[in-house]
N, C-alpha and C positions, 0 to 999 in steps of 0.2 A: 643752206639746204642743197644747193646746185653742186656743192663740192663733195657730197657723199659718193662713196663708190655704188655701182649699180649692185643690187643683191639677187642671188638666184637661190631660192629656197630649195634646201636638199632633202627635206624630210616632210612629207605631206600624205596623211592617211585620208582616203575617201570613204564613202559609204560601202565599198568593197571590203573594208576592214570591218567585218561585222561585229558591232558592240564597242567600236572604238573610235568611230566617226560617223558623221552624217551627211556631209556635204558631197556633192557630185563633182566629177572631174571638170565639168564645164564651169560650175560655180567657183572652184578653186582658180581655175585660169583666168575667169573674168576678174575675180578679186585681186589676183597677182597682177593682171595688167593695170588695174585701176589704182593699185598702191605703188605702181612704178618698179616693180621687180623686173629683172632682165630675163627670168626664167623661173621655172617650177619643176620639181621632181616628185613624182609619186612614189610613195614607199608604203604600199599597204602591208597590213601585218599578216604574215603568213599565207598571203595569197597574191597571185600575180593576175588575178582575174581582170581587174579594171585597167590593165596596161594598154590594151589595144584601144579601148574606148578613150583613154586620157591622150594617147598618141593621136589619135583621129581628131579629137577636139582641139589639140594643140595646133595641128595643121589647119584645121577649119577656121581657127580664130587667129591663125598667123602669130602664133606665140611660142617660143622655145620651150620644150619640154623634155625632161630626161625620165628614164624608167629606172625604177628601183624596187627593192623589196626589204621589208623590215622582218627579220627572223631571228633565230637564235642559233648559236653553236655550241657544241658540247666541248668544255674546256678539259684541261688535263686532270682535273679533279672530279671529273664527271658532272658538272654543274651546267646549268644553261646560261648563256651570256648573250644579252640583246646587241644585235649588230644591224647595220643598214648597209646593203650592197647596191651599188649604182652602176648600170652598164655604160661603158665608154663608147660602144658602137655595137653594130649588129651581132657580132660574134659574143659580146658581153650580154645582149639581150637573150641569145640562145642559151648561155651559161646560166643566167637568171632563172630561166624556164626549168633548166634542170635542177638547179639548187631548190626552187620551189617544190618540184616533184620529190626529190631525195629527201628532203626535210621531213616529209610524212612518214618515211620509213621508221623515224624513232619516236613518232607521236605516242604510240602505246606506252612506252617507258617513261617519257618525260611529260605527258598529258598535254602536249603542244608540240608542234612541228619543230625539229631541231636538226641542224646539219652537223654532220661528224666533222671532225677536223680534217680527216682523211678526204672526204668529198670536197671540203672547202679548198684544200690544196689542189685537188684535181680540177676544180671548176674556176680557179682564181683569175684566169686570163681575162683581160679587158674589162675587169671590175674594180671599182673603188670600194673601200670598206670603211664606215665610219663606225666608231665605238665610242661610249661615253664611259667606259670602264677603264681607267688608266691602269690599273693592275693587270689587265688583259692585254694591253698593248704589246708587252714583251712576248706573249704567246702568239699573237697575231702577225708581229713583225716579220718573222721568217716566211710567212705564207705571202703577205701582201706587200712588204717592204715599202717602196715609195708610194704606194697606192693605199696606205693606211692613215686615216686621219682621225683625230679626236673630235667628237661630237660635243660642242658646248650647247647645253641646254640652259636656256635662260629663264630660271624660275627661282624662288625662294628656296625651294626643296633642294636645289642642286648647287647652291652656293659653296658648300665643302667640297663636292666633287671638282667644281671648276678651279677651286684654289689648289686642289691636289695636282692638277695638270700644270697649273703655273709654276708649282713648287717641285715638279718632277725634275730629277737629275738626268737630263738627256745625253750627259757626257758618257754614261755607262752603257748606252745603247750601242751594240756592236752593228756596224753596217757592212 
């Protein structure tokens, strides 16, 4: 057990993600500490409302936290694609605030906040991007390049998705 690497959770929804989670930032941070994680990231869905509370609780409990956002981007075929954006630093935090704001411009059309590829490109600096859709990685790669990561979601439902990333031919990706 002691040889396991320290884990930093990169995707946590709190009660600020109305209808998607019920835990508070304090509860998640305490549980992460209890479980021996090295840190935790808040990624509330379509809202950045809990970021400040989460950051303050992390400081108060002396536990590393990162700030993120779960949102959607509009792909080349005009479909919504779920992504997670995580701030690398203070500039990334400011860009996340802008992403959260800009995403609401498309809400009437898509019934949910979505960021356009144009805005995503404009605000990409100092952000990491996680996506669990292997087909969209080629579309996101020109935007995020080395800051783009595949999100493995461990569940029965996602077995085929995870197998797809393992079978993906990375030799055909142009860098």
